[in-house]
All heavy atoms as TSV, in Angstrom:
chain	resi	resn	atom	element	x	y	z
A	1	MET	N	N	5.578	21.590	23.449
A	1	MET	CA	C	4.783	20.547	22.837
A	1	MET	C	C	4.419	19.538	23.931
A	1	MET	O	O	5.273	19.120	24.693
A	1	MET	CB	C	5.577	19.876	21.722
A	1	MET	CG	C	4.814	18.826	21.009
A	1	MET	SD	S	5.696	18.051	19.632
A	1	MET	CE	C	6.556	19.374	18.881
A	2	THR	N	N	3.150	19.145	23.972
A	2	THR	CA	C	2.708	18.218	25.003
A	2	THR	C	C	3.096	16.792	24.651
A	2	THR	O	O	3.405	16.480	23.498
A	2	THR	CB	C	1.187	18.298	25.196
A	2	THR	OG1	O	0.547	17.843	24.006
A	2	THR	CG2	C	0.741	19.708	25.516
A	3	LYS	N	N	3.070	15.921	25.640
A	3	LYS	CA	C	3.449	14.523	25.403
A	3	LYS	C	C	2.436	13.821	24.509
A	3	LYS	O	O	2.797	12.916	23.762
A	3	LYS	CB	C	3.597	13.782	26.724
A	3	LYS	CG	C	2.333	13.686	27.532
A	3	LYS	CD	C	2.553	12.948	28.812
A	3	LYS	CE	C	1.254	12.927	29.616
A	3	LYS	NZ	N	1.392	12.189	30.837
A	4	ASP	N	N	1.154	14.243	24.536
A	4	ASP	CA	C	0.147	13.643	23.663
A	4	ASP	C	C	0.419	13.978	22.203
A	4	ASP	O	O	0.311	13.124	21.325
A	4	ASP	CB	C	-1.250	14.131	24.051
A	4	ASP	CG	C	-1.648	13.705	25.446
A	4	ASP	OD1	O	-1.238	12.598	25.849
A	4	ASP	OD2	O	-2.345	14.474	26.125
A	5	ILE	N	N	0.790	15.215	21.943
A	5	ILE	CA	C	1.100	15.620	20.572
A	5	ILE	C	C	2.386	14.955	20.103
A	5	ILE	O	O	2.486	14.504	18.961
A	5	ILE	CB	C	1.187	17.153	20.474
A	5	ILE	CG1	C	-0.211	17.746	20.698
A	5	ILE	CG2	C	1.737	17.590	19.142
A	5	ILE	CD1	C	-0.253	19.243	20.735
A	6	ALA	N	N	3.360	14.848	21.003
A	6	ALA	CA	C	4.618	14.183	20.642
A	6	ALA	C	C	4.372	12.713	20.296
A	6	ALA	O	O	4.961	12.186	19.350
A	6	ALA	CB	C	5.618	14.303	21.778
A	7	ALA	N	N	3.493	12.047	21.045
A	7	ALA	CA	C	3.171	10.652	20.751
A	7	ALA	C	C	2.391	10.524	19.445
A	7	ALA	O	O	2.516	9.523	18.733
A	7	ALA	CB	C	2.357	10.056	21.899
A	8	LEU	N	N	1.612	11.543	19.107
A	8	LEU	CA	C	0.823	11.510	17.879
A	8	LEU	C	C	1.695	11.679	16.634
A	8	LEU	O	O	1.424	11.056	15.606
A	8	LEU	CB	C	-0.237	12.610	17.940
A	8	LEU	CG	C	-1.301	12.629	16.877
A	8	LEU	CD1	C	-2.115	11.348	16.914
A	8	LEU	CD2	C	-2.208	13.820	17.064
A	9	ILE	N	N	2.742	12.481	16.733
A	9	ILE	CA	C	3.584	12.701	15.554
A	9	ILE	C	C	4.777	11.753	15.494
A	9	ILE	O	O	5.496	11.740	14.507
A	9	ILE	CB	C	4.057	14.168	15.467
A	9	ILE	CG1	C	4.975	14.517	16.627
A	9	ILE	CG2	C	2.898	15.111	15.365
A	9	ILE	CD1	C	5.622	15.872	16.495
A	10	ALA	N	N	4.982	10.944	16.525
A	10	ALA	CA	C	6.117	10.009	16.542
A	10	ALA	C	C	6.114	9.031	15.369
A	10	ALA	O	O	7.174	8.790	14.781
A	10	ALA	CB	C	6.163	9.260	17.866
A	11	PRO	N	N	4.963	8.431	14.976
A	11	PRO	CA	C	4.998	7.517	13.815
A	11	PRO	C	C	5.403	8.202	12.514
A	11	PRO	O	O	6.064	7.605	11.676
A	11	PRO	CB	C	3.569	6.985	13.714
A	11	PRO	CG	C	2.942	7.252	15.019
A	11	PRO	CD	C	3.655	8.421	15.610
A	12	ILE	N	N	5.050	9.470	12.374
A	12	ILE	CA	C	5.411	10.198	11.157
A	12	ILE	C	C	6.910	10.460	11.134
A	12	ILE	O	O	7.560	10.308	10.100
A	12	ILE	CB	C	4.618	11.517	11.072
A	12	ILE	CG1	C	3.145	11.188	10.900
A	12	ILE	CG2	C	5.104	12.374	9.931
A	12	ILE	CD1	C	2.239	12.376	10.938
A	13	LEU	N	N	7.466	10.825	12.278
A	13	LEU	CA	C	8.908	11.052	12.341
A	13	LEU	C	C	9.677	9.752	12.117
A	13	LEU	O	O	10.724	9.751	11.471
A	13	LEU	CB	C	9.285	11.679	13.682
A	13	LEU	CG	C	8.704	13.067	13.957
A	13	LEU	CD1	C	9.063	13.520	15.359
A	13	LEU	CD2	C	9.169	14.063	12.932
A	14	ALA	N	N	9.141	8.635	12.624
A	14	ALA	CA	C	9.798	7.338	12.423
A	14	ALA	C	C	9.723	6.889	10.970
A	14	ALA	O	O	10.598	6.158	10.501
A	14	ALA	CB	C	9.161	6.292	13.331
A	15	ALA	N	N	8.688	7.327	10.248
A	15	ALA	CA	C	8.519	6.937	8.854
A	15	ALA	C	C	9.306	7.825	7.902
A	15	ALA	O	O	9.229	7.640	6.683
A	15	ALA	CB	C	7.042	6.960	8.481
A	16	GLY	N	N	10.027	8.803	8.423
A	16	GLY	CA	C	10.843	9.645	7.550
A	16	GLY	C	C	10.399	11.082	7.492
A	16	GLY	O	O	10.934	11.859	6.708
A	17	GLY	N	N	9.449	11.485	8.311
A	17	GLY	CA	C	9.016	12.876	8.357
A	17	GLY	C	C	10.041	13.724	9.088
A	17	GLY	O	O	10.988	13.224	9.684
A	18	ALA	N	N	9.840	15.029	9.040
A	18	ALA	CA	C	10.772	15.948	9.693
A	18	ALA	C	C	9.994	17.005	10.451
A	18	ALA	O	O	8.888	17.376	10.073
A	18	ALA	CB	C	11.659	16.616	8.651
A	19	LEU	N	N	10.582	17.479	11.520
A	19	LEU	CA	C	9.989	18.546	12.317
A	19	LEU	C	C	10.917	19.749	12.236
A	19	LEU	O	O	12.077	19.683	12.641
A	19	LEU	CB	C	9.829	18.081	13.764
A	19	LEU	CG	C	8.984	18.955	14.679
A	19	LEU	CD1	C	7.548	19.016	14.170
A	19	LEU	CD2	C	9.010	18.415	16.080
A	20	ARG	N	N	10.415	20.842	11.685
A	20	ARG	CA	C	11.210	22.060	11.517
A	20	ARG	C	C	10.582	23.190	12.304
A	20	ARG	O	O	9.396	23.172	12.589
A	20	ARG	CB	C	11.244	22.467	10.033
A	20	ARG	CG	C	11.720	21.384	9.118
A	20	ARG	CD	C	13.137	21.651	8.682
A	20	ARG	NE	N	13.712	20.498	8.050
A	20	ARG	CZ	C	13.787	20.310	6.741
A	20	ARG	NH1	N	13.313	21.206	5.922
A	20	ARG	NH2	N	14.358	19.234	6.259
A	21	THR	N	N	11.371	24.180	12.628
A	21	THR	CA	C	10.831	25.334	13.328
A	21	THR	C	C	10.169	26.264	12.322
A	21	THR	O	O	10.664	26.461	11.212
A	21	THR	CB	C	11.932	26.099	14.078
A	21	THR	OG1	O	12.936	26.471	13.151
A	21	THR	CG2	C	12.530	25.240	15.169
A	22	GLY	N	N	9.047	26.820	12.734
A	22	GLY	CA	C	8.347	27.795	11.912
A	22	GLY	C	C	8.421	29.153	12.573
A	22	GLY	O	O	9.170	29.349	13.524
A	23	ARG	N	N	7.641	30.097	12.100
A	23	ARG	CA	C	7.656	31.424	12.707
A	23	ARG	C	C	7.065	31.386	14.107
A	23	ARG	O	O	7.628	31.951	15.033
A	23	ARG	CB	C	6.869	32.405	11.850
A	23	ARG	CG	C	7.568	32.764	10.586
A	23	ARG	CD	C	6.809	33.850	9.860
A	23	ARG	NE	N	7.130	33.751	8.447
A	23	ARG	CZ	C	6.314	34.046	7.486
A	23	ARG	NH1	N	5.109	34.475	7.756
A	23	ARG	NH2	N	6.684	33.915	6.242
A	24	LYS	N	N	5.896	30.757	14.254
A	24	LYS	CA	C	5.231	30.707	15.550
A	24	LYS	C	C	5.107	29.294	16.087
A	24	LYS	O	O	5.066	29.097	17.293
A	24	LYS	CB	C	3.841	31.323	15.452
A	24	LYS	CG	C	3.852	32.795	15.157
A	24	LYS	CD	C	2.467	33.360	15.181
A	24	LYS	CE	C	2.494	34.849	14.902
A	24	LYS	NZ	N	1.164	35.436	14.977
A	25	HIS	N	N	4.982	28.317	15.203
A	25	HIS	CA	C	4.785	26.930	15.605
A	25	HIS	C	C	5.720	26.030	14.812
A	25	HIS	O	O	6.118	26.374	13.703
A	25	HIS	CB	C	3.341	26.486	15.336
A	25	HIS	CG	C	2.332	27.268	16.101
A	25	HIS	ND1	N	2.103	27.081	17.430
A	25	HIS	CD2	C	1.489	28.249	15.719
A	25	HIS	CE1	C	1.155	27.905	17.837
A	25	HIS	NE2	N	0.778	28.637	16.820
A	26	PRO	N	N	6.029	24.842	15.356
A	26	PRO	CA	C	6.807	23.881	14.573
A	26	PRO	C	C	6.012	23.416	13.347
A	26	PRO	O	O	4.780	23.394	13.364
A	26	PRO	CB	C	7.024	22.716	15.534
A	26	PRO	CG	C	6.722	23.231	16.879
A	26	PRO	CD	C	5.788	24.370	16.711
A	27	VAL	N	N	6.716	23.052	12.313
A	27	VAL	CA	C	6.093	22.567	11.082
A	27	VAL	C	C	6.483	21.109	10.905
A	27	VAL	O	O	7.669	20.776	10.925
A	27	VAL	CB	C	6.544	23.410	9.868
A	27	VAL	CG1	C	5.989	22.834	8.583
A	27	VAL	CG2	C	6.132	24.848	10.050
A	28	LEU	N	N	5.485	20.252	10.746
A	28	LEU	CA	C	5.714	18.843	10.510
A	28	LEU	C	C	5.650	18.588	9.016
A	28	LEU	O	O	4.647	18.904	8.373
A	28	LEU	CB	C	4.653	18.005	11.236
A	28	LEU	CG	C	4.759	16.504	11.067
A	28	LEU	CD1	C	6.035	15.992	11.722
A	28	LEU	CD2	C	3.559	15.822	11.668
A	29	ILE	N	N	6.735	18.045	8.470
A	29	ILE	CA	C	6.790	17.716	7.048
A	29	ILE	C	C	6.623	16.207	6.930
A	29	ILE	O	O	7.413	15.439	7.479
A	29	ILE	CB	C	8.107	18.183	6.417
A	29	ILE	CG1	C	8.248	19.692	6.618
A	29	ILE	CG2	C	8.157	17.814	4.947
A	29	ILE	CD1	C	9.583	20.240	6.239
A	30	MET	N	N	5.573	15.805	6.248
A	30	MET	CA	C	5.235	14.390	6.104
A	30	MET	C	C	6.203	13.702	5.149
A	30	MET	O	O	6.862	14.357	4.342
A	30	MET	CB	C	3.813	14.251	5.537
A	30	MET	CG	C	2.777	14.965	6.320
A	30	MET	SD	S	2.449	14.048	7.788
A	30	MET	CE	C	0.961	14.799	8.299
A	31	PRO	N	N	6.283	12.370	5.203
A	31	PRO	CA	C	7.129	11.650	4.243
A	31	PRO	C	C	6.699	11.863	2.791
A	31	PRO	O	O	7.513	11.769	1.887
A	31	PRO	CB	C	6.969	10.187	4.650
A	31	PRO	CG	C	6.599	10.232	6.083
A	31	PRO	CD	C	5.791	11.482	6.251
A	32	ASN	N	N	5.406	12.177	2.559
A	32	ASN	CA	C	4.936	12.402	1.192
A	32	ASN	C	C	5.119	13.855	0.750
A	32	ASN	O	O	4.682	14.233	-0.321
A	32	ASN	CB	C	3.479	11.977	1.042
A	32	ASN	CG	C	2.522	12.762	1.913
A	32	ASN	OD1	O	2.900	13.716	2.567
A	32	ASN	ND2	N	1.278	12.348	1.933
A	33	GLY	N	N	5.762	14.705	1.596
A	33	GLY	CA	C	6.069	16.067	1.214
A	33	GLY	C	C	5.071	17.107	1.681
A	33	GLY	O	O	5.337	18.303	1.592
A	34	ARG	N	N	3.926	16.691	2.182
A	34	ARG	CA	C	2.944	17.657	2.664
A	34	ARG	C	C	3.357	18.164	4.027
A	34	ARG	O	O	4.094	17.511	4.750
A	34	ARG	CB	C	1.566	17.000	2.696
A	34	ARG	CG	C	1.177	16.552	1.288
A	34	ARG	CD	C	-0.179	16.017	1.212
A	34	ARG	NE	N	-1.130	17.109	1.319
A	34	ARG	CZ	C	-2.433	16.927	1.305
A	34	ARG	NH1	N	-2.923	15.716	1.208
A	34	ARG	NH2	N	-3.255	17.946	1.396
A	35	ARG	N	N	2.886	19.332	4.413
A	35	ARG	CA	C	3.300	19.919	5.680
A	35	ARG	C	C	2.107	20.494	6.425
A	35	ARG	O	O	1.108	20.856	5.831
A	35	ARG	CB	C	4.362	20.974	5.454
A	35	ARG	CG	C	3.909	22.126	4.625
A	35	ARG	CD	C	5.017	23.119	4.364
A	35	ARG	NE	N	5.978	22.541	3.442
A	35	ARG	CZ	C	7.249	22.850	3.416
A	35	ARG	NH1	N	7.720	23.747	4.222
A	35	ARG	NH2	N	8.060	22.285	2.558
A	36	THR	N	N	2.255	20.569	7.748
A	36	THR	CA	C	1.222	21.139	8.601
A	36	THR	C	C	1.860	21.730	9.850
A	36	THR	O	O	2.928	21.293	10.279
A	36	THR	CB	C	0.180	20.078	8.995
A	36	THR	OG1	O	-0.868	20.706	9.725
A	36	THR	CG2	C	0.779	18.971	9.822
A	37	GLY	N	N	1.206	22.721	10.421
A	37	GLY	CA	C	1.674	23.328	11.656
A	37	GLY	C	C	1.252	22.499	12.852
A	37	GLY	O	O	0.191	21.882	12.867
A	38	ILE	N	N	2.096	22.469	13.877
A	38	ILE	CA	C	1.832	21.700	15.092
A	38	ILE	C	C	1.627	22.680	16.241
A	38	ILE	O	O	2.476	23.549	16.459
A	38	ILE	CB	C	3.020	20.766	15.414
A	38	ILE	CG1	C	3.297	19.823	14.259
A	38	ILE	CG2	C	2.776	19.997	16.695
A	38	ILE	CD1	C	2.182	18.855	13.960
A	39	PRO	N	N	0.520	22.549	16.984
A	39	PRO	CA	C	0.324	23.452	18.121
A	39	PRO	C	C	1.307	23.149	19.246
A	39	PRO	O	O	1.519	21.998	19.607
A	39	PRO	CB	C	-1.115	23.177	18.558
A	39	PRO	CG	C	-1.425	21.818	18.064
A	39	PRO	CD	C	-0.603	21.629	16.814
A	40	VAL	N	N	1.924	24.186	19.783
A	40	VAL	CA	C	2.895	24.005	20.860
A	40	VAL	C	C	2.188	23.923	22.202
A	40	VAL	O	O	2.425	23.032	22.997
A	40	VAL	CB	C	3.908	25.171	20.866
A	40	VAL	CG1	C	4.856	25.042	22.036
A	40	VAL	CG2	C	4.673	25.198	19.572
A	41	ASN	N	N	1.301	24.855	22.445
A	41	ASN	CA	C	0.548	24.892	23.691
A	41	ASN	C	C	-0.925	25.046	23.328
A	41	ASN	O	O	-1.442	26.159	23.298
A	41	ASN	CB	C	1.028	26.062	24.549
A	41	ASN	CG	C	0.419	26.036	25.917
A	41	ASN	OD1	O	-0.255	25.093	26.286
A	41	ASN	ND2	N	0.649	27.082	26.669
A	42	PRO	N	N	-1.613	23.955	23.029
A	42	PRO	CA	C	-2.983	24.062	22.542
A	42	PRO	C	C	-3.934	24.575	23.622
A	42	PRO	O	O	-4.020	24.017	24.705
A	42	PRO	CB	C	-3.334	22.634	22.127
A	42	PRO	CG	C	-2.406	21.773	22.890
A	42	PRO	CD	C	-1.170	22.574	23.121
A	43	SER	N	N	-4.631	25.649	23.327
A	43	SER	CA	C	-5.593	26.202	24.274
A	43	SER	C	C	-6.997	25.669	24.008
A	43	SER	O	O	-7.850	25.740	24.880
A	43	SER	CB	C	-5.588	27.722	24.191
A	43	SER	OG	O	-5.925	28.135	22.882
A	44	ASP	N	N	-7.235	25.163	22.833
A	44	ASP	CA	C	-8.533	24.595	22.486
A	44	ASP	C	C	-8.615	23.174	23.021
A	44	ASP	O	O	-7.671	22.391	22.880
A	44	ASP	CB	C	-8.687	24.599	20.966
A	44	ASP	CG	C	-10.037	24.085	20.507
A	44	ASP	OD1	O	-10.968	24.038	21.330
A	44	ASP	OD2	O	-10.147	23.736	19.319
A	45	ARG	N	N	-9.726	22.808	23.623
A	45	ARG	CA	C	-9.846	21.472	24.201
A	45	ARG	C	C	-9.890	20.388	23.128
A	45	ARG	O	O	-9.626	19.231	23.401
A	45	ARG	CB	C	-11.067	21.382	25.109
A	45	ARG	CG	C	-12.393	21.526	24.389
A	45	ARG	CD	C	-13.557	21.431	25.353
A	45	ARG	NE	N	-14.809	21.568	24.669
A	45	ARG	CZ	C	-15.493	20.552	24.164
A	45	ARG	NH1	N	-15.019	19.337	24.287
A	45	ARG	NH2	N	-16.619	20.746	23.543
A	46	ARG	N	N	-10.240	20.754	21.905
A	46	ARG	CA	C	-10.287	19.788	20.821
A	46	ARG	C	C	-9.054	19.841	19.928
A	46	ARG	O	O	-9.043	19.268	18.841
A	46	ARG	CB	C	-11.537	20.037	19.967
A	46	ARG	CG	C	-12.819	19.679	20.683
A	46	ARG	CD	C	-14.005	19.672	19.748
A	46	ARG	NE	N	-13.719	19.127	18.443
A	46	ARG	CZ	C	-13.843	17.846	18.102
A	46	ARG	NH1	N	-14.229	16.980	18.993
A	46	ARG	NH2	N	-13.604	17.445	16.876
A	47	ALA	N	N	-8.018	20.502	20.361
A	47	ALA	CA	C	-6.822	20.662	19.522
A	47	ALA	C	C	-6.198	19.318	19.175
A	47	ALA	O	O	-5.773	19.097	18.044
A	47	ALA	CB	C	-5.807	21.553	20.215
A	48	LEU	N	N	-6.155	18.398	20.119
A	48	LEU	CA	C	-5.558	17.091	19.859
A	48	LEU	C	C	-6.391	16.297	18.855
A	48	LEU	O	O	-5.855	15.690	17.932
A	48	LEU	CB	C	-5.404	16.311	21.158
A	48	LEU	CG	C	-4.644	15.000	21.066
A	48	LEU	CD1	C	-3.221	15.238	20.600
A	48	LEU	CD2	C	-4.652	14.296	22.399
A	49	GLN	N	N	-7.718	16.319	19.013
A	49	GLN	CA	C	-8.594	15.619	18.066
A	49	GLN	C	C	-8.511	16.241	16.676
A	49	GLN	O	O	-8.515	15.531	15.668
A	49	GLN	CB	C	-10.051	15.634	18.545
A	49	GLN	CG	C	-10.304	14.797	19.754
A	49	GLN	CD	C	-10.107	15.561	21.047
A	49	GLN	OE1	O	-9.759	16.737	21.039
A	49	GLN	NE2	N	-10.286	14.902	22.167
A	50	ASN	N	N	-8.431	17.562	16.623
A	50	ASN	CA	C	-8.328	18.234	15.330
A	50	ASN	C	C	-7.011	17.896	14.640
A	50	ASN	O	O	-6.986	17.654	13.427
A	50	ASN	CB	C	-8.449	19.745	15.499
A	50	ASN	CG	C	-9.837	20.168	15.883
A	50	ASN	OD1	O	-10.809	19.458	15.641
A	50	ASN	ND2	N	-9.943	21.317	16.517
A	51	LEU	N	N	-5.930	17.854	15.401
A	51	LEU	CA	C	-4.634	17.495	14.819
A	51	LEU	C	C	-4.646	16.050	14.336
A	51	LEU	O	O	-4.143	15.755	13.251
A	51	LEU	CB	C	-3.515	17.711	15.833
A	51	LEU	CG	C	-2.109	17.348	15.364
A	51	LEU	CD1	C	-1.693	18.212	14.177
A	51	LEU	CD2	C	-1.126	17.483	16.501
A	52	ARG	N	N	-5.229	15.155	15.126
A	52	ARG	CA	C	-5.301	13.742	14.739
A	52	ARG	C	C	-6.067	13.580	13.418
A	52	ARG	O	O	-5.622	12.877	12.508
A	52	ARG	CB	C	-5.979	12.934	15.838
A	52	ARG	CG	C	-6.017	11.446	15.544
A	52	ARG	CD	C	-6.642	10.662	16.674
A	52	ARG	NE	N	-5.784	10.724	17.856
A	52	ARG	CZ	C	-6.196	11.150	19.043
A	52	ARG	NH1	N	-7.425	11.554	19.224
A	52	ARG	NH2	N	-5.365	11.164	20.064
A	53	SER	N	N	-7.208	14.246	13.270
A	53	SER	CA	C	-7.980	14.116	12.035
A	53	SER	C	C	-7.259	14.776	10.868
A	53	SER	O	O	-7.314	14.283	9.737
A	53	SER	CB	C	-9.375	14.700	12.212
A	53	SER	OG	O	-9.307	16.087	12.415
A	54	HIS	N	N	-6.548	15.861	11.125
A	54	HIS	CA	C	-5.790	16.526	10.059
A	54	HIS	C	C	-4.650	15.631	9.563
A	54	HIS	O	O	-4.405	15.519	8.365
A	54	HIS	CB	C	-5.254	17.849	10.575
A	54	HIS	CG	C	-4.667	18.726	9.521
A	54	HIS	ND1	N	-5.422	19.315	8.543
A	54	HIS	CD2	C	-3.391	19.095	9.289
A	54	HIS	CE1	C	-4.636	20.012	7.753
A	54	HIS	NE2	N	-3.387	19.891	8.186
A	55	LEU	N	N	-3.962	14.973	10.492
A	55	LEU	CA	C	-2.876	14.069	10.105
A	55	LEU	C	C	-3.408	12.861	9.343
A	55	LEU	O	O	-2.754	12.369	8.420
A	55	LEU	CB	C	-2.099	13.619	11.341
A	55	LEU	CG	C	-1.295	14.704	12.050
A	55	LEU	CD1	C	-0.659	14.141	13.310
A	55	LEU	CD2	C	-0.268	15.322	11.147
A	56	LYS	N	N	-4.587	12.382	9.703
A	56	LYS	CA	C	-5.189	11.260	8.970
A	56	LYS	C	C	-5.499	11.653	7.531
A	56	LYS	O	O	-5.367	10.846	6.629
A	56	LYS	CB	C	-6.471	10.812	9.651
A	56	LYS	CG	C	-6.253	9.976	10.868
A	56	LYS	CD	C	-7.574	9.529	11.448
A	56	LYS	CE	C	-7.375	8.763	12.729
A	56	LYS	NZ	N	-8.664	8.357	13.321
A	57	ARG	N	N	-5.927	12.908	7.331
A	57	ARG	CA	C	-6.221	13.352	5.959
A	57	ARG	C	C	-4.942	13.527	5.148
A	57	ARG	O	O	-4.927	13.263	3.944
A	57	ARG	CB	C	-6.986	14.671	6.003
A	57	ARG	CG	C	-8.433	14.536	6.347
A	57	ARG	CD	C	-9.199	15.809	6.073
A	57	ARG	NE	N	-8.670	16.956	6.793
A	57	ARG	CZ	C	-9.060	17.337	7.998
A	57	ARG	NH1	N	-9.974	16.650	8.638
A	57	ARG	NH2	N	-8.546	18.398	8.566
A	58	LEU	N	N	-3.857	13.979	5.786
A	58	LEU	CA	C	-2.624	14.228	5.051
A	58	LEU	C	C	-1.826	12.970	4.769
A	58	LEU	O	O	-1.164	12.865	3.745
A	58	LEU	CB	C	-1.744	15.209	5.842
A	58	LEU	CG	C	-2.257	16.645	5.943
A	58	LEU	CD1	C	-1.322	17.460	6.794
A	58	LEU	CD2	C	-2.414	17.263	4.579
A	59	GLN	N	N	-1.839	12.014	5.693
A	59	GLN	CA	C	-1.037	10.785	5.555
A	59	GLN	C	C	-1.889	9.597	6.003
A	59	GLN	O	O	-1.668	9.039	7.069
A	59	GLN	CB	C	0.225	10.914	6.407
A	59	GLN	CG	C	1.245	9.843	6.158
A	59	GLN	CD	C	2.089	10.102	4.940
A	59	GLN	OE1	O	2.248	11.247	4.508
A	59	GLN	NE2	N	2.641	9.084	4.358
A	60	PRO	N	N	-2.865	9.189	5.209
A	60	PRO	CA	C	-3.789	8.155	5.659
A	60	PRO	C	C	-3.176	6.773	5.869
A	60	PRO	O	O	-3.657	5.992	6.681
A	60	PRO	CB	C	-4.856	8.106	4.560
A	60	PRO	CG	C	-4.230	8.737	3.385
A	60	PRO	CD	C	-3.189	9.676	3.886
A	61	ASP	N	N	-2.090	6.454	5.202
A	61	ASP	CA	C	-1.505	5.118	5.342
A	61	ASP	C	C	-0.845	4.905	6.695
A	61	ASP	O	O	-0.703	3.774	7.148
A	61	ASP	CB	C	-0.518	4.843	4.209
A	61	ASP	CG	C	0.578	5.888	4.105
A	61	ASP	OD1	O	0.374	7.002	4.601
A	61	ASP	OD2	O	1.621	5.574	3.522
A	62	LEU	N	N	-0.449	5.963	7.401
A	62	LEU	CA	C	0.152	5.804	8.721
A	62	LEU	C	C	-0.900	5.698	9.829
A	62	LEU	O	O	-0.607	5.220	10.912
A	62	LEU	CB	C	1.081	6.987	9.034
A	62	LEU	CG	C	2.379	7.031	8.254
A	62	LEU	CD1	C	3.154	8.276	8.603
A	62	LEU	CD2	C	3.220	5.803	8.532
A	63	TYR	N	N	-2.107	6.170	9.560
A	63	TYR	CA	C	-3.164	6.167	10.583
A	63	TYR	C	C	-4.377	5.396	10.106
A	63	TYR	O	O	-5.496	5.809	10.298
A	63	TYR	CB	C	-3.565	7.619	10.918
A	63	TYR	CG	C	-2.451	8.378	11.587
A	63	TYR	CD1	C	-1.664	9.255	10.872
A	63	TYR	CD2	C	-2.193	8.190	12.931
A	63	TYR	CE1	C	-0.646	9.951	11.481
A	63	TYR	CE2	C	-1.173	8.879	13.562
A	63	TYR	CZ	C	-0.416	9.747	12.828
A	63	TYR	OH	O	0.610	10.425	13.440
A	64	ALA	N	N	-4.177	4.263	9.499
A	64	ALA	CA	C	-5.297	3.459	8.980
A	64	ALA	C	C	-6.061	2.777	10.083
A	64	ALA	O	O	-5.688	2.616	11.168
A	64	ALA	CB	C	-4.786	2.423	8.003
């Protein structure tokens, strides 16, 4: 996991979220119970932007 992705998910973990291992990628479980996969080694140049927008849709109060 890159330092940019770790910094992006840090507020969710501080708010009570959890990071669990999945089959291929870690799974981030939000405080509201929703979950999403986290890229470990993103090969897409927009992977960070895509993850940021996905997290905003799942937990909008943390990324207002």
